C-alpha positions as CSV (number, residue, x, y, z in Angstrom):
1,M,8.8,-1.8,7.8
2,F,7.9,-5.0,6.2
3,C,4.5,-7.0,5.9
4,G,3.6,-10.0,7.6
5,S,0.7,-12.0,7.7
6,C,-1.8,-13.6,10.3
7,T,-3.6,-15.7,8.8
8,C,-6.7,-14.9,10.5
9,L,-6.9,-11.6,8.8
10,T,-7.7,-10.8,5.7
11,G,-4.7,-8.8,4.6
12,P,-1.0,-8.4,5.5
13,F,-0.4,-6.2,8.6
14,P,2.5,-3.5,7.9
15,V,4.9,-2.6,10.5
16,I,6.3,1.0,11.2
17,A,9.5,1.8,12.5
18,F,9.0,3.2,16.1
19,P,9.6,7.0,16.5
20,H,12.1,9.5,17.8
21,V,15.5,7.8,17.7
22,L,14.7,4.0,17.1
23,S,16.4,2.5,14.1
24,G,15.4,0.9,10.9
25,N,16.7,-2.3,11.6
26,E,15.9,-5.6,9.7
27,L,15.7,-7.3,12.7
28,E,13.9,-5.4,14.8
29,R,11.8,-4.8,11.7
30,K,11.0,-8.7,11.8
31,C,10.7,-8.5,15.8
32,L,8.1,-6.1,15.9
33,D,6.4,-8.0,13.0
34,S,5.7,-11.2,14.8
35,L,4.7,-8.5,17.7
36,Y,1.8,-7.0,16.0
37,E,0.4,-10.3,14.7
38,C,0.5,-11.8,18.3
39,D,-1.4,-8.7,19.5
40,I,-4.0,-8.6,16.6
41,A,-4.1,-12.7,16.9
42,R,-4.7,-12.1,20.5
43,S,-7.6,-9.5,20.4
44,G,-8.9,-9.0,16.6
45,C,-10.0,-12.5,15.1
46,E,-13.5,-12.0,16.3
47,R,-13.2,-8.8,15.1
48,K,-13.4,-8.3,11.1
49,S,-11.8,-4.8,10.0
50,D,-13.9,-2.6,7.7
51,Q,-12.5,-3.4,4.2
52,S,-13.0,0.2,2.8
53,W,-10.2,1.3,5.8
54,V,-7.7,-1.5,4.8
55,A,-8.2,-0.7,0.9
56,S,-8.4,3.7,1.7
57,T,-4.8,3.4,3.9
58,R,-1.1,3.1,2.7
59,K,1.1,1.4,3.5
60,L,4.5,2.4,4.9
61,G,7.2,0.1,4.4
62,K,11.1,0.5,4.7
63,S,12.3,4.0,5.0
64,P,16.7,4.6,4.5
65,P,15.4,8.6,4.1
66,L,13.8,8.4,7.6
67,D,16.5,6.7,9.0
68,G,18.8,9.5,7.9
69,L,17.1,12.3,8.5
70,R,16.2,11.0,12.4
71,G,20.8,10.9,12.0
72,I,20.6,14.7,10.9
73,A,18.6,15.5,13.6
74,W,20.9,13.7,16.4
75,S,23.6,15.3,14.7
76,L,22.5,18.9,14.8
77,V,21.4,17.9,19.1
78,F,24.8,17.7,19.2
79,L,26.2,20.2,17.3
80,G,24.0,22.4,19.3
81,H,25.1,21.3,22.4
82,V,29.3,21.5,21.5
83,Q,27.6,25.1,20.2
84,P,30.8,26.1,18.0
85,L,29.2,29.2,16.8
86,S,27.5,31.7,19.4
87,F,24.4,33.0,17.1
88,L,23.4,29.7,16.0
89,D,21.6,27.3,17.3
90,P,20.9,24.0,15.7
91,A,20.0,21.6,18.8
92,D,16.2,23.5,19.1
93,T,16.3,22.3,14.4
94,G,17.4,18.9,15.3
95,M,14.3,18.5,18.4
96,F,11.9,19.7,16.2
97,I,12.7,17.4,13.6
98,F,12.6,14.3,16.6
99,F,8.9,15.4,17.2
100,A,7.7,15.6,14.1
101,L,9.0,12.2,13.1
102,S,7.5,10.6,16.3
103,G,4.0,12.2,15.8
104,F,4.4,11.0,12.0
105,L,5.6,7.2,13.0
106,I,2.9,6.7,15.9
107,T,0.2,8.1,13.8
108,Q,1.0,5.8,11.1
109,L,1.2,2.9,13.3
110,A,-2.4,3.7,15.3
111,V,-3.8,4.0,11.6
112,S,-2.2,0.6,9.9
113,E,-3.1,-1.1,13.1
114,F,-6.9,0.4,13.3
115,A,-7.4,-0.3,9.3
116,V,-6.4,-4.5,9.9
117,S,-7.8,-5.2,13.4
118,G,-10.8,-2.3,13.6
119,R,-9.4,-1.6,17.0
120,I,-5.9,-0.2,18.3
121,N,-4.7,-2.6,21.5
122,F,-3.2,0.4,23.6
123,A,-2.0,-2.3,26.3
124,A,0.6,-4.0,23.7
125,F,1.2,-0.3,21.9
126,L,2.3,0.5,25.7
127,R,4.4,-2.8,26.5
128,R,6.0,-2.2,22.9
129,R,6.7,1.0,23.9
130,L,7.8,0.5,27.0
131,V,10.5,-3.0,25.5
132,R,12.2,-0.7,22.8
133,L,12.3,2.6,25.6
134,L,13.4,1.0,29.0
135,P,16.1,-1.2,28.3
136,A,18.4,1.5,27.1
137,L,17.5,3.6,29.3
138,V,17.7,1.3,32.4
139,V,21.6,0.3,31.5
140,F,22.4,4.1,31.1
141,L,20.8,5.3,33.8
142,S,22.3,2.3,36.0
143,A,26.2,2.9,34.8
144,W,25.3,7.6,35.0
145,F,24.6,6.4,38.8
146,L,27.4,4.5,39.2
147,V,29.7,6.9,37.8
148,A,28.3,9.7,40.4
149,A,28.6,7.5,43.1
150,F,31.6,7.0,42.8
151,F,32.3,10.6,41.8
152,M,29.7,13.1,43.2
153,R,31.9,15.6,44.3
154,S,34.1,15.7,41.3
155,P,33.7,18.9,39.2
156,W,33.6,17.3,36.0
157,L,30.5,14.9,36.4
158,T,28.0,18.0,36.7
159,T,29.6,20.8,34.3
160,V,27.1,20.3,31.7
161,P,27.1,21.7,27.9
162,Q,26.4,25.3,27.8
163,G,25.8,25.2,31.4
164,G,28.0,27.7,34.4
165,P,30.3,26.4,36.4
166,S,30.1,23.2,38.3
167,R,27.5,22.4,40.7
168,T,27.2,20.4,44.0
169,M,25.1,17.4,43.2
170,H,23.7,15.4,46.7
171,P,23.0,11.1,46.3
172,L,19.0,11.6,46.6
173,G,19.4,14.0,44.1
174,A,20.9,11.7,41.8
175,I,18.5,9.1,43.0
176,E,15.2,11.8,42.1
177,G,16.7,12.0,38.6
178,I,16.6,8.7,38.0
179,A,12.9,8.1,39.0
180,A,12.2,11.6,37.1
181,S,13.8,9.3,34.2
182,I,12.3,6.0,34.6
183,G,8.7,7.8,35.3
184,Y,8.7,9.5,32.3
185,V,7.9,13.2,34.0
186,M,11.3,14.9,33.7
187,N,10.2,17.4,31.8
188,W,7.6,18.5,34.8
189,I,10.0,18.4,37.4
190,E,12.9,20.6,35.6
191,I,10.2,23.4,35.3
192,F,8.8,23.1,38.2
193,H,11.9,23.1,40.0
194,L,11.2,20.2,41.9
195,F,14.2,18.1,42.5
196,S,16.5,18.6,45.9
197,G,19.0,19.1,44.6
198,Y,21.1,19.6,40.6
199,V,20.7,17.3,38.6
200,P,22.8,17.0,35.2
201,I,20.6,14.2,33.0
202,G,18.4,16.9,32.4
203,H,18.2,15.9,28.3
204,I,16.1,13.2,29.0
205,W,13.3,15.7,29.2
206,S,12.4,15.4,25.9
207,L,11.9,11.4,26.2
208,A,9.5,12.4,29.2
209,V,7.5,14.2,26.7
210,E,6.9,11.8,23.6
211,M,6.5,9.4,25.7
212,Q,3.7,11.5,27.2
213,F,2.7,12.5,23.7
214,Y,2.7,8.9,23.1
215,L,-0.1,7.7,25.8
216,L,-2.4,11.1,25.3
217,W,-2.4,10.8,21.4
218,V,-2.7,7.0,20.5
219,S,-5.4,7.5,23.6
220,A,-7.3,10.1,22.0
221,L,-6.7,8.2,18.4
222,M,-8.7,4.8,20.0
223,V,-12.0,7.6,19.1
224,L,-11.2,9.8,16.9
225,L,-10.8,7.1,14.3
226,R,-14.1,5.7,14.9
227,F,-15.1,8.9,13.5
228,G,-13.4,7.9,10.4
229,R,-9.7,9.8,9.4
230,R,-10.6,13.3,8.6
231,A,-11.7,13.8,12.2
232,A,-8.4,12.4,13.5
233,L,-6.4,15.0,10.6
234,W,-8.7,18.2,12.0
235,A,-8.0,16.7,15.7
236,A,-3.8,17.3,14.8
237,A,-4.2,20.0,13.2
238,C,-6.1,22.3,15.2
239,G,-4.0,20.8,18.2
240,S,-1.0,21.6,16.2
241,I,-2.0,25.1,15.4
242,L,-3.0,26.2,19.2
243,A,0.1,24.6,20.3
244,S,2.1,27.0,18.9
245,V,-0.1,29.9,19.2
246,E,0.3,28.7,23.3
247,V,3.8,29.4,23.1
248,I,3.3,33.3,21.5
249,L,1.1,34.0,24.6
250,L,3.4,32.3,26.9
251,V,6.2,33.7,25.8
252,N,4.4,37.6,26.2
253,A,3.2,36.7,29.1
254,G,6.6,36.4,30.6
255,A,6.5,32.3,31.4
256,H,10.1,30.9,31.9
257,G,12.4,29.4,29.3
258,L,11.9,25.9,31.2
259,R,8.1,26.3,31.0
260,I,8.3,26.8,27.2
261,Y,10.9,24.6,26.2
262,M,10.1,21.8,27.7
263,G,6.2,21.9,28.1
264,T,4.2,18.8,26.8
265,D,1.7,20.7,25.2
266,T,4.0,23.6,24.3
267,R,5.8,21.1,22.0
268,M,2.9,19.4,20.3
269,G,3.0,21.6,17.6
270,A,5.6,19.4,16.1
271,L,4.1,16.9,17.0
272,L,0.5,16.6,16.2
273,G,2.1,18.1,13.0
274,G,3.9,15.0,12.3
275,A,0.9,13.1,12.8
276,A,-1.3,15.3,10.5
277,A,0.8,14.4,8.0
278,A,1.0,10.4,8.4
279,L,-3.6,11.5,8.5
280,I,-2.7,12.8,5.3
281,W,0.1,10.5,3.9
282,S,-1.7,7.5,5.0
283,N,-4.7,7.9,2.6
284,A,-4.7,5.7,0.1
285,D,-7.5,7.8,-2.4
286,L,-5.3,10.8,-1.8
287,N,-2.7,10.4,-5.3
288,L,0.1,13.3,-5.2
289,K,3.0,11.6,-7.4
290,N,2.3,14.6,-9.5
291,S,2.3,17.1,-7.7
292,K,4.1,19.9,-7.8
293,I,3.0,21.8,-4.8
294,L,4.3,19.0,-2.7
295,S,7.9,19.6,-4.1
296,L,7.2,23.1,-4.1
297,L,6.4,22.6,-0.2
298,A,9.6,20.9,0.6
299,F,11.8,23.3,-0.8
300,T,10.2,25.9,1.2
301,G,10.6,23.5,3.9
302,V,14.3,22.5,4.0
303,A,14.8,26.2,3.5
304,T,12.4,27.0,6.7
305,I,14.7,24.6,8.8
306,C,18.2,26.4,7.6
307,W,16.7,29.0,9.0
308,S,15.3,28.4,12.1
309,A,19.1,27.2,13.1
310,F,19.0,30.7,13.4
311,A,15.9,32.0,14.5
312,F,16.3,30.1,17.7
313,G,19.3,31.7,19.0
314,E,17.0,35.2,18.7
315,P,15.7,37.1,21.6
316,A,12.6,35.3,23.4
317,H,10.5,38.3,22.5
318,S,11.7,39.0,19.0
319,V,9.4,38.5,16.1
320,P,11.7,35.9,14.8
321,A,11.7,34.0,17.9
322,Q,8.0,33.6,18.0
323,L,7.2,32.7,14.2
324,V,9.3,29.9,14.6
325,W,7.7,27.8,16.1
326,P,5.0,27.4,14.1
327,L,7.3,27.4,11.0
328,T,9.2,24.9,11.9
329,A,7.0,22.4,13.1
330,A,5.3,22.5,9.6
331,A,8.2,22.7,7.8
332,V,9.4,19.4,9.5
333,S,6.3,17.7,8.8
334,A,6.6,18.9,5.4
335,V,9.6,17.8,5.0
336,V,9.1,14.3,7.0
337,F,6.3,13.6,5.0
338,Y,8.4,14.5,1.0
339,L,10.7,12.1,2.3
340,V,7.7,9.4,3.1
341,D,6.3,10.2,-1.0
342,R,9.6,10.5,-2.5
343,P,12.3,8.9,-1.1
344,W,14.2,8.5,-4.9
345,T,14.6,12.1,-5.2
346,L,17.7,14.3,-4.8
347,L,16.8,15.0,-1.5
348,G,15.5,11.2,-0.6
349,R,19.1,10.4,-1.5
350,L,20.8,13.1,0.4
351,S,18.8,11.4,3.5
352,S,19.9,7.9,2.6
353,G,23.7,7.8,2.6
354,R,25.5,5.1,4.5
355,T,26.9,6.8,7.7
356,I,23.9,9.1,8.5
357,R,21.6,6.4,8.5
358,Y,24.4,4.4,10.8
359,I,23.8,7.5,13.3
360,G,20.1,7.6,12.9
361,R,19.3,3.4,13.4
362,R,21.5,4.3,16.9
363,S,20.7,7.8,17.5
364,Y,18.3,6.7,20.7
365,A,21.3,5.7,22.7
366,L,23.7,8.5,20.8
367,Y,20.9,10.5,22.4
368,L,20.9,9.3,25.9
369,W,25.1,9.1,25.9
370,H,26.2,12.1,24.4
371,Y,24.9,14.7,26.7
372,V,27.4,13.1,29.6
373,W,30.6,12.7,27.9
374,L,30.3,16.2,27.1
375,T,29.6,16.9,30.7
376,W,32.4,14.7,31.5
377,F,35.0,15.7,28.8
378,R,33.9,19.4,28.7
379,D,37.0,20.9,30.6
380,L,39.2,19.7,27.6
381,G,37.9,22.0,25.2
382,L,38.1,20.8,21.7
383,L,39.6,17.6,22.6
384,G,36.8,16.9,24.9
385,V,34.5,17.4,22.0
386,V,36.1,14.9,19.6
387,A,36.5,12.9,22.3
388,G,32.4,12.8,23.7
389,F,31.7,11.9,20.1
390,G,34.4,9.0,20.3
391,M,32.5,7.4,23.3
392,S,28.9,8.1,22.1
393,L,29.7,6.4,19.1
394,V,31.1,3.2,21.1
395,S,28.6,3.7,23.9
396,A,25.4,3.5,21.4
397,E,27.2,1.0,19.0
398,L,27.7,-1.4,22.5
399,S,24.1,-0.4,23.6
400,W,22.3,-1.5,20.1
401,R,24.2,-4.9,20.2
402,F,23.8,-6.2,23.7
403,V,20.9,-4.4,25.0
404,E,18.0,-3.2,22.2
405,Q,18.3,-6.2,19.6
406,P,18.5,-8.3,22.5
407,A,15.5,-6.6,23.7
408,A,13.7,-6.9,20.9
409,R,14.6,-10.7,20.2
410,W,13.2,-11.6,23.6
411,S,10.7,-9.8,23.4
412,A,8.9,-10.8,20.2
413,P,6.8,-13.8,19.7
414,N,6.0,-15.8,17.3
415,V,1.9,-16.7,15.9
416,S,1.6,-19.9,14.4
417,K,-0.5,-20.6,11.6
418,E,-3.2,-20.7,13.5
419,G,-3.4,-18.0,15.2
420,K,-1.3,-18.9,18.5
421,C,1.4,-17.0,19.5
422,E,4.3,-18.3,20.4
423,R,7.5,-17.3,22.1
424,S,10.7,-17.8,20.4
425,A,14.5,-16.9,21.0
426,Q,15.4,-17.1,17.0
427,F,14.4,-14.9,14.7
428,E,15.1,-15.1,11.2
429,V,17.1,-11.6,9.6
430,M,15.0,-10.0,6.6
431,G,17.1,-8.9,3.7
């Protein structure tokens, strides 16, 4: 989230933190900065960007509140899987926050690239996504498969959080689970019950939803942004509304829970809501500094988010359970917008605490590992919850230091003054 510059361009190119559970570490920001400069140097020097786009696009700098919000989202997911109170379902609320953050940050990233280079390099975008996500995922899946291979018949291996008794898992099912995870299709495999056996890593479904969103939405933005920011905003807003309406229709049509809960289309409400928020915020011509409406929307959004933890626990056909999808999608998008726009406020400061930002920076690995630790320690009761939390932190820290950061260093190129790309393993930590 720092600004770098490529000398073949007319101005600085902003770097936006990757979404979902991506950290805000300065080293990674530096590496990503070099990646974008290299991509532009490869593809965009011959094509000048529209100066009006550059001038009218706000640059997203370092945003500690968003790191903190990501940490809050993971904490809600963890609590939801522990489920200390039967009438609360905070995991659903946490997923909505994750999705809105993803929609906001990926869209801001695409808009910023388009403003500078006049295009979106889809191949480079996909490469950055895979470099960011795959190393930690592969390490996690490898470790899980190794444990599964040795303890395939052990009951504790499949007693997932909030699940029933232990179920039998077969080697083929484990391999299928890994393939579905690497292919980012876990959600649809689960929805249509295509696994040959039980696979206790179903929490990977959300990563599949986000990757599918990245591919679809960035492809759409490549076309929409050529017609202007307003066209993209209309598409995002209408798509978010239609997705929320679809949820209500599916519920009343008797669709099964996994189809609604894990569907990429049904999750577009929060994802595109965040995207719409980014398209509005990125417009530098829109001055909201003294807007009291924004503060009111943020206050209402926080209240709605708190209410949603109760509403998600209501019966599916109840009015609260159906309204909670569109209302929560709008609420989390408004809160993300507010935190980015006004980080100095009380809400921004509360979201910027050192501990919650630490969790947010490592929330990708925390999300990967927490579910299996809670599964393996479930039979220990409260002690298992404490042990699962501790081991999740340890696993995430190891993943962060020895997998995610090295991958960022290895993959990030430097750009010379002549605009040529150079790959280097040495990067300066930006303060």
